[in-house]
C-alpha positions, 0 to 999 in steps of 0.5 A: 249472361255474357259468360253464357253467350260466350260459351254458347258461341264457343260451342258453335265455333267448335261445331262449325270447325269440326264440320269444315275439317271432317272427311267423308260423307257429310250425312255420317257426321253427328251434329254436336249439341249446343247447350242452352246453359253451361253447368255450374260446376264447369265455371265454379271457382269455390275453394273446397280446401280446408285444414280439416280435409288435407291434414292427417291429424286434427286441426283446431283453434281455441274458441271465444264464445262471444265471437262464436255467438256474434261474428259470422265470419269467425263461426263460419271459418271455424266450421270450414277449417277445423275438426277440433276445438279448445274452449279458450276460457270457458272451461277454466276453473275461475270461470266455471266455479262460483263457489264450492259445489256451485258451477256456471256451465253456460259458456262451456255448454255452448262450446260443447253443443256447437262442436257436437253439431258440427262433428268436432272433437273437444279438447277441454282446457284446463282443469287446474291452472295456478292463474285461474284459481277462484277467490273462494279456493284462494281464501279456503282454510282447511287441513291437507285432507280438506284441500284434497277434497275440494280438488276432488269435488271440483275435477270429478264434477267437471270431467264427469259432467262432460264424460263421453262428450269431451275427448281429452283434457288439459288436466294440469296447466304450467306447473313448471317454472322456466328453470325446471322447478315446481311452480308455486301455487295454492295446491302445492302450498296446501297439498304438497307435490302430491297434488299433481298425482291427484289431479290426474287420478281424480280426472281418470276416476271421473272419466276412464276413457278420456285422454289426459294431458299435461300442458306447458309453454316455453319448451321451445326456448328452455332446455331446463323446462324441456327436460323437466316436463319429460322428467315429470311425465316419465315419473308419472308413467313410471308410477302408473299415474294416468297420463296420455299426452303432452300439450305443447303451447308454443306461443313463439316468434319468428326469432325462434330457430327452427331447430328449437321449434322442432326439438320441442316437439321431438323431445316431448315425443320421446316419452311415447305419449301423444303430442298436442301442439296446443296453443300455437301462434307466431309473433312477428313482432318480438321486439314490440315495436310500435310503428311496424307494419305486416309486410312480405318479409315478415309474412315469409318468416312467419310462414317458414315457422308454421311450416317447420312446426306442422312438419315436426308434428307430421313426422312423428309416428301416427299414434302420437300426432294428437293434433295441432290447435291455434290460440285464436282464429284470426289476427284480431282476436289474438291475445298477443297485441293486448298482452304485449302492448304492440302491433302483431299478426300471429295467426294463419288468418288475417283480420278479414279471415283471409288465409295468409302465407302462414296457412300455406306454410302449414300445407307445405309442412303436411306434405 
């Protein structure tokens, strides 16, 4: 009410000054109308900026179903900021596959429905990952052909169910060790290295239009892994095994050099495939200190890394910029503090979902 009275007074003052300084016949002067109310949009300070509005490629986050259902700030931040989502755990094999031919679709369906209702792209994660193998698979006994069959049944069932709804899949996750060698897993043990080809072939069989990604961590710090990933991908391409993109997890820290972050993205792009910065976060406490607090120095260092990564993706050819995804939404729902047993603040939103300096680093990287 005070604001309205002030604006009304201001209009009266302007009108009186106009009359006072005008020359000529006062009868030719048109009175200035004094509004009874001030239009809302003239005093609004609502922030309409969001990552999905300013970015030329999709921005997203890995979603936790419980938080999506029960935390209003979490849900509203996701809706405002993002146009791409990745299920954090809901589509991993251990969570979906209850037994051979038995599936739990509840959480996965919830995320798909949420994304579709809000016009968001869905990136499926992850069909095959050595750390998410159900007990029934680990304990399975059969021939090589039997193992191929259960792999086929699972991939075709999951990809087929969401055909036309999910735009892309992490078909295979973390199949390479830091030294560049093949990672041991039940599929490698029972099928052989051919299992990698089969994962992509089965996914393409189930959905001819979905984009297929190989997803990996550590390419920003391991040159051996960076080389091995490109070798694997180029080999698949050379043998006409279907693959469309590379997912770079990039769980990294303020201690990582800018050039390491840039190289992870630019070297992967040399394959000509689409590049997805797929699980991004930046630790500010790489030394795992227990008495550390988040301060301006850490915030500035984190902002710089976010800017570098965003710019590296932005600088790729348009057709290769698949998107940029955070592994979580705000600091309190990051996996890092629990995983490393120390305080940390890795994401671009603070514990109350306010934008941190890191968020503005992204915006700067998109210029």
